N, C-alpha and C positions, 0 to 999 in steps of 0.2 A: 789541791794546788790549782791556781788559775795562772794561766801563761798568756802574756800579751805578747802578740807577734806582729812587727812593723816592719814591712819590705820598705826598702828606701832605694833611690838613686843618689841619696847624698844632696838633697836640695836642702836650702836655708831653711824650709820650714820644719826641717826635724828637729832642729835644736828647741824652736817655740812648742813643738809638740812635746818634747821630754820635759821641758821646763813645766808645761802646764799638767803634766802626769803628778810632778812632785815624787816626794819619799814614797816607796811602796810598802805594804805591809809584807811581812816575812814569808806569807803564803801566796805572794803574786810574785811571778817572775817575767822579766822583760827579755825578749829576744828580738834583736833587731838584726834584719837579713840586709846586709850590704850586696844589693844586687848591680852595683856598676860594673860594666865590663871591663877585664883587667887589660892592661896594668893600670894599677891606681895607686894614690897614697893612701895610707890606713885612714879609715873612718874615724873621725873625730866625734867620739860619744862621750859627752860629759854628764854620765849618769851613772851613780853607784850600783855595783852588781849587774849592769846589763850584759847580757850575752850578745855578742856580735859575732855572727856566722857569715859564711862567704854564700851568697845565692848563685844560681846558674847563668845569670843574666839571660833569661830567655821570657822576661815578662814578670808580671805579678803573680799569675796562677803557679808558676814553677818556683818563685820566690817564697810564696806562703807555704807550699809544701816543704820546701827547704825548712822553714821556721817550725814547722809542725815535728817534724823529725827531730830538731834540736829541742824542743820544749817537753816539759816533763807533767804538764797539768793535764787534770782530768777535763777541763775547760779551755778551750784556746779563743781568745778574745782577739779579733783582727782589728787592727786600725791602719788607716793610710797616713803616711807622713805628711800630708798637707792638711790634717785636722788639727783641731784645738778642742780637746776635752774640756769640759766645765770642771771648776773647781772639786766638785764633789763627785767626779765621774767614777772613780775607784770605789766608793761607798755604795754608789747607785748600782755599779756592775754586780759588787757581790750581793747586793739586793735582789738584781734582777736574776742572776744564777740560783740564789737559794730559794727564790719564789717559783722557779721552774719546776714542772712535775716529772715525773719519771719519763713520761711519754714524750716530753720537749727535748728536741735535739739541736735547737738554736733559739738565740735572743737577739734581736736587732735594737740597736739603740736609735735615738731620734738625732737626726741631723738637721742643721739651721745653715742657709745660705745666704748672708746678708746681702742685699742689694741697694744700689744708691737711692737713698730717700729723696733727691731733689731732680730725678730724670727718670724716664722710663730704661729699662735694663736693654742692653745690646744682646745681639743674637746669642754670641758666646756665653754671656751671663745668665741667659735664660736657660740655655743648655745646661750650665752648671746647677742652675737653681732646680732643674727637675730632679736632681738626684734626692731632694728633700721629699720628694714624693716615690722613690723608687723602693721595691719591695726588695728585701735581703740584701743590699748592697753591703760589701766588706769594707766600706769606709769606717764603719763601727757594727760588726757582727760578731757574736760569740757562737762558736759550736761546741757540742760535747765532741770528745776525741772518739768517743764510740761511733756516733754519727758519721764523722769525717773518715774513719777507716771504713765503714760498712759501705760508704758510698764510692770510695776509691780517690777520696781528696778532690783538689781542683784538676780540671783537665788540661793538662800543659799544652795541648795543641791550640789552646786559645791565648795566643802571646800577648793581648792587649788588656787593658783595664776596661772591657767590653764585654758584657756577657757572661764571663766566667763566674760572677758570683750567681746569676741567676741561673745558669746551668747546675752548679753544685746544689743550690737551694731545691731544685726539680728532684735531684737525683735522692737528696736527704728524705724528702716527703715520700717521694717513691717507695723507699724503704720502709716507711711507716711511722717516721717521726714525724710530729708537729713542730712548725715555727712560730715563735710570739713575738711582740715588740715589748720592749721593756722601757724604763723611765729614765735612763742615763741619756746626757745629752751632749753631742759635739757640734761645734761650728766648723763649717767648711768654706773658707774664704775663697773668691773668685780669684784665680791666679793670672798675672798676665799672660797674653797669648798673642800669637801674630794675627794678623787680620786674615789670613789664610787658614786658620786653624781648621775650620768646616771642611776645607778641601782634604787637609791630612786625616781627619776622622773617617773619612770614606773607606779607609782601609779596613774598617769593621765589618764591610759587606762580607769580605772573605770569611771571616768569622760566622755570621749569619748563614753563608752557605754550608758550613760545617753542621750547625745545628739543624738546618733543613734537611741534612742527609742523615743525622742520627735519630730526629724525632717525627720526621715528617710534614707534610704541609700544615698541620696544628702546632708547630712547634712555637708559635708565639703565644697562643693562648695557653699552653702547657707550662709555659716559663714565665708566664704573666708579662709578657713584654707587650706594651702597647703597639698599635698598628704603625707600619711605616711607609714611605713614599715609594718604594721600589718599583711597583708596578706603574706608577706615573713616571717615575726617572727612566724607565724602559721605554715607555711610549714616547716620550719626548727625545729621548736619545734615537729611537727608531725614525720618527718623523725628521730630525736633522740629518740622519744619515740618507734617507730617501731623497731629501730635498738637494742635498750636495751631490749626489749620484745623480739625480735626473737632471740637475743643471750640468753636470759634466757631459751627459750624453746629450744634452741639447746643443752645446757648444761644439763637440766632436762631430756631431752630425750635421754641421753647416753645408756640407756638400751633397745632403740626401735630399729627398722630398720634403717639402714645406710642412706635409701634415705630419710627418713623423717628429720633425723639431717642435710642432706645436704640442702634440702630446707630450713629449718630454718636458718641455716649457710649463704645460699646465699642471704637470705631477710635481714640478719643482715649486711652482708657486703654492700649490694646495698644501704640499708636506711643509714648507717653510712657514706658511700662516700657521698650522698645527703647532709646529715647533715653537713659534714666537708666543702663540697662546699660552701653552705650557709653560714655557720660560716665566712669562710675565706674571702667572697665576703664582709660580713658585717663588718669585722675588716679591710680590705683593704679601704674601704671607708672611714672610719673613722681615719686611719692612715695617708694617702696618703696626706691630706691637713695639717696635723700636724707638730709639731717642730722634730717628729721621734726620740726624746730622748729615751732611754732605759727604763726611768721611763713612759714615755706617751705610747711608744708602749707595754710595759707589761700590763699597764693598760687597753689599748684598748683591747688587746687580751683576758685578763681574763673576761672583763666586756660584750664582745662580745658574748661569751659563755653564760653568765648567763640571758643578756636581754631579748632575745627571749622567753624563757620559762615564765620569770616574768613577762614580758608584757602580755603574753597571760592569765595568771592566773588572772591579775587585770582586764583584760578585761571580762572574764568568771565570776570574782566575780560582776563586776558593771552590767553586763548584767543581772545576777539574781537578784541582790537587785534592778535594776530598771526596771524588766519587766514589772510593770503596772504603771510606771510612767505617768503622763498626764502633758501637757503643763501648764507653770507657770500661763499665764492669755491667755483667748482666743485672737483672732487676732482681733485688735481694727479698727473702721472705720478710712480711711483716714484722716490725720490731716486735710488736707484741707476742708474735709466736716464737720468736727467738730468744726471748730472754727469760 
């Protein structure tokens, strides 16, 4: 049996996903995890034989684990509730899993992100489009139950749809399984978002701090995550802090010798120039590939000022919270040796 697990917050896109799946063959079951915080009305799922289970409302990792516990399949195929499977997705899923050798622990589908054909994509659209190149993302990812069990499932300490899939994929491969890409396809539309979504997503830096604690300085390469801008954000934030502190010291020292005020003023100017240069570089990197409309440019300028310190604060918060965190499960024996 194959189980399809769909965690959801009850977004309207769920209905479109279920309609795209269409009738399922008898050997395929559908488990919908209602992960809305209580209290809430019953989830409307117009799908024959779908099993709806309550999630713990602690994020997609915990919701997917709840779905796995309710499922019966030897293979668990995860879909996000905002994707649209192709009309032949079920057929191709079965083909992907039937073609998987005994050493294969997971098979990823192909993700498409449609972008506007008549203009350059916005910053948020480009971020969403990056999912198409992501490795082992659970927007469409199937795992053997044995691989999930051996790895300990999703790490529920990662509460956002951010890194939890890369972390699981690493642990599955560490156990000796291989991961492959299949031929099934889903479409991931760009959902409408607030202009300030880039600030909100900085909360993921706290999750990065956990992964840094668990896997060490090389965590990005181990988990196949591209390099980030955290070091530059830290440098810009430090420069801004020094500039403000030096300017305050210069003002408060108005009654002291002029040479002291001069030193603080020079420090404030130098650090301020560094902050301005770093902020301008960040904003330009985000504005250049975009549509460059007044609204987009304005949003990029404001958020490029705010993002570095917010990212650093979330990182420090996560580093403190997870300073004593331990791996979810110890490294298992190679799969080939355990079967």
